[in-house]
NUDO-779375 format. One record per residue (C-alpha): residue in three letters; x, y, z. Coordinates in steps of 0.02 Angstrom, whole numbers, m for minus. Example, Ala and Ser with C-alpha at 12.3 -4.5 7.8 and 13.67 -1.06 7.14 Angstrom:
REM residues 2
PT  rest    east   north      up
PT   ala     615    m225     390
PT   ser     684     m53     357
This chain:
REM residues 65
PT  rest    east   north      up
PT   met    3557    6053    3628
PT   gly    3524    5878    3574
PT   tyr    3615    5717    3610
PT   val    3755    5681    3490
PT   asp    3817    5501    3474
PT   arg    4004    5508    3468
PT   gly    4031    5320    3460
PT   arg    4189    5251    3538
PT   asp    4253    5426    3567
PT   gly    4107    5461    3684
PT   leu    4101    5445    3872
PT   val    4085    5257    3873
PT   gly    4229    5235    3751
PT   asp    4339    5349    3856
PT   arg    4303    5246    4012
PT   met    4336    5082    3923
PT   arg    4505    5142    3862
PT   gly    4554    5223    4027
PT   asp    4711    5165    4115
PT   glu    4644    5190    4291
PT   gly    4587    5010    4312
PT   ala    4744    4941    4234
PT   asn    4853    5048    4347
PT   leu    4764    4985    4502
PT   val    4788    4804    4448
PT   glu    4971    4837    4410
PT   tyr    4999    4915    4581
PT   leu    4911    4770    4667
PT   leu    5019    4646    4572
PT   leu    5176    4743    4618
PT   val    5129    4751    4803
PT   ser    5087    4565    4800
PT   leu    5256    4524    4722
PT   ile    5346    4628    4854
PT   cys    5252    4537    4992
PT   val    5296    4368    4920
PT   ile    5480    4418    4905
PT   cys    5481    4477    5086
PT   leu    5401    4315    5147
PT   val    5526    4210    5050
PT   ala    5672    4312    5117
PT   val    5611    4300    5297
PT   ser    5587    4112    5286
PT   ala    5755    4089    5199
PT   phe    5852    4188    5330
PT   arg    5746    4139    5480
PT   lys    5878    4026    5559
PT   glu    6019    4152    5540
PT   val    5913    4293    5610
PT   asp    5855    4183    5753
PT   lys    6036    4142    5797
PT   lys    6079    4328    5799
PT   phe    5932    4368    5914
PT   val    5975    4226    6033
PT   tyr    6157    4282    6039
PT   ser    6106    4463    6069
PT   ala    5984    4412    6206
PT   ser    6115    4306    6294
PT   glu    6242    4448    6285
PT   ile    6116    4570    6356
PT   ser    6071    4453    6499
PT   val    6256    4422    6538
PT   ala    6292    4609    6537
PT   gly    6146    4641    6655
PT   arg    6210    4525    6792
C-alpha cells in the first residue's frame, strides 16, 4: 500500500479540527470563573460570616463554663 494524500481530511486535518483542545480551554475558563465568583462572594460576605463565627464561639465558650 502506498501513501495517499487526503488533504484536510487526513490525520493532520482531523487533529486541527478536533474539539479536544477547545473543550479543555472551555473547562479551564469555566473553573476560573467559578473560582473568581467564590472569591468575590467570600470577600463580600466576610464580615457577616466573621460575626456569625464570633457569636458561635462566644456561645460555645459560655455553654462550656
